Phi, psi and omega in degrees: 000135177229134174275110188265345177206141174228122177246124185251133179236088182299147176231160182253075178232167185297298183264323180281122183258331181192156166259150184222143171240131177241150173244133181250127178052034180055020184215357181218126183251137173237120182255163172069028165292154181233141171260121185245140174267098182265186182293335180253019180107193183287143172213163181257123176260136180285158178299142182216166181230139179283132180267169182300329181277003178093349178278167179247144180233128177301137176266341175208138180197153177290151181267354178211165183293328180299314180291319177300315180297319178300313180296312183298317180300311182293317181295313181293326175299313180290325176298313180299323176295317183295315182286333177293326182274000182287000000 
């Protein structure tokens, strides 16, 4: 699996720093990832949907830590480039 494109859309909010769209292998798009400023620094939250009970459920997410780390590394790298160029 290769992340072939990362599009970063910075926002000016307290904890939410950006929305992100990634393309995998030039053939699969995942929209609405979020970069959040948490207590331990920046992290990538997967797209989610609010349920009737008020909780949130991921609509797309990696099945293992290796894939999660790959996505997070690439997304945060592109985010840092985007905010540096602002």
